[in-house]
N, C-alpha and C positions, 0 to 999 in steps of 0.2 A: 902508165896518162892517162889519166878519164877524160871524156869529155866532153865538150860543155854540154850544160842542160840546154833545153830548150827554152827557160825564163832567157838565161843567160846570152842566148841568141837574139834574146824579142826583141831586149834589151841594148844590143849591140850592133843592129843594122839599126832602131830607130836613131843612133848617134850614126850614123852612117857608114856602119861597115857590111857590105854592100855580100859578103862574101861568107857571111853569117843568112842573108833570107837563102841563100844558096845550100847550104847543110840547112838549112834549116827544107826544104825540098827535097833534097838528095834523102832526108830520115822518114817525112808524109809521104811523097810525093806516091808512089809506091800503094804503100795499103792505102793510099784517098780513093785511090784508081780504082783499086781493088773493092772497096765499099761503096762504091758510086755504081760500078758494076753490076756489082750486087743488087743494088738498093734500085735501080729501072729495074732491071731485070728483065721480060719480053717488052715493053714501054719502050726502047728507045735503041739506038746499035752504040757498038762500042764509039764509034768517032763524037756522039752527043757523049758519051761519058765524062773522054776525053774531054771537050767543051768545059763542062762544071766543072770537073773538075784546074779546067786552065784557070776558069772563073773564078774559082775556089782561090785561087790560087795567088791572080795577081787582088782581088779584095785584101788576102792577108800582106803583100807588097806595100797594097794605096791605106792601108790602114788595122795593120795591126792590134792585135788584144791586148788590153792593157790585164796584163794577171792580177788579181786584186793579191793582196796583205796573204793574207791566211794560207796562200802557197807559193811563194813566193821562199824559194831556197831546199825547197822540197822537190829533186828533178823528177818525180814519178807523180805528184801532185800538179806539177807547173806541164808534167807529158798529158792527165786526162784531163788537165781544163784543156790546154792546146788543142786534142785531138776532137775534145764533144765542142771548139770553136769549128776547125772546119766541118767536124762533120753537120752541124747546122746549119754553117751556111753552104755546105754542097745541099742536103738534106730541101731548101730551101729553090732554090739555083735549078735543083734537078726535079721538086714539085710546080715550077712554072713549067718548065718545059711537058711534063707531061701530060700536065694540065691544056696546051695550048698546041698540041702533038698530035695526042691520044694515037698513035698510028701503032692500033691492036692488028692489026695486021699482020703487021712484020717480022720475023722470029730470025733470032742469031742461028744463023751454020756454025759458029766460033764460039761457042761457049767459055771459053776459059783464055784469056789472056797471058805472052809469056811468064809472067811474072805469079803469075798463082800455078804455072804445073809446076808436075813432079816430077822425076828421073824415073821413069820403071814404068809398064803397061796400068798395074795396077794405081796407082798412085794419081794418074789422071783421068781413068773412067770416074774411081773416085771424088777425084775431085768438080769434073763434069756435071757429075753425079749429083750432088750436090748442090751444083751452082745453076743446073738444072729445079730443083726441088728449093732453092729457096725463090725460082722465077713464080714461080703458081701461087704462092702463101702471098694472105693478105698484107698487104702496104705495112700495117701496126707491125704485125707478127717479124716481114723477112726486115724489115728496119731494125728487130731489138736484136733480132739473131745477125746482123750482118757487125753488130755494133759488140756484142757475147763474141763471136765466132773469131772473125778478124779481129775486132782490136783489143780482144781481152778485157774491155769494162765489165764493173763491176753493175750491178743491177743499178744500186745510188747514183751510180756517176752513169748508165744507159736513160735513167731517171730524168735528173738534169737537162741531157742531152737534146733529150726526147721533151718537155714536158709535158710525164704522164707519176701515174704514184707507182712507187715503187712497188706497191704488190699490185698493182695493173702492170707493171713492165716481166712482172712473175710469173705471169698468167702468161703473158705471148710467147715469153719463153718457151715456158714448160708445153702452149698450146702447139708454136711452133715446133720444135722438139717432137713431141710427137707424129707432125706430119711427113717433119724430112725424114727421120726414121722411116718411115713403110717406106719413102722415097727409096732409102739407100737400100733396104734391105736383099734386095736381088742384086743389086750391084758388089750387097758384100760378102751372100753367098757363091759368089763367083767370087773372085779374091779367093777364097777365101780355101775353095775348090782345085784355084791353082795350089795353093801353099799348102794344097795336101798333099798334092802331089808333086811337088820336090820341088815349088819357088816355079823363077821366071826360066821356061826354057832356051 
């Protein structure tokens, strides 16, 4: 049996079905937290990321987006529209917090939450290295990569979510990937060496 689309759930929630909202939170909450954590980078603690997510979901509950007619009926387009909406709300809230707090001296010791971890030492190390690499990128590059890597959004969807031109999005992702690859090279080399020695011990 197919699961209800995001559009179906939004319509049901607006009509008073609280369970539909719970399904939406379960479907998008973890990815939203992951994206916000990466977006904030070294500027905030994990608690701040959780606060941003809660504020975003609260706005979803109070003022759910209305899906445009061209999107309705297509589960993939409905999902892309809702993900973009959630990201815009979270991004605006995160920018407010970063502007008001400016905690440059606070550095995360635990960079990954449980939902970001894979089984195995190599997976955790690579995941942590990705997050560390995202932290030091310029805000616009980090934002574009978060949408591309974590949400698997297209360049067009990222452009719509950020208000940037598609060409600019492509350049940001290209430059961000170059910088990220350079930072990941040592970690990937270590993992490759382990594999060549017979994998995990």
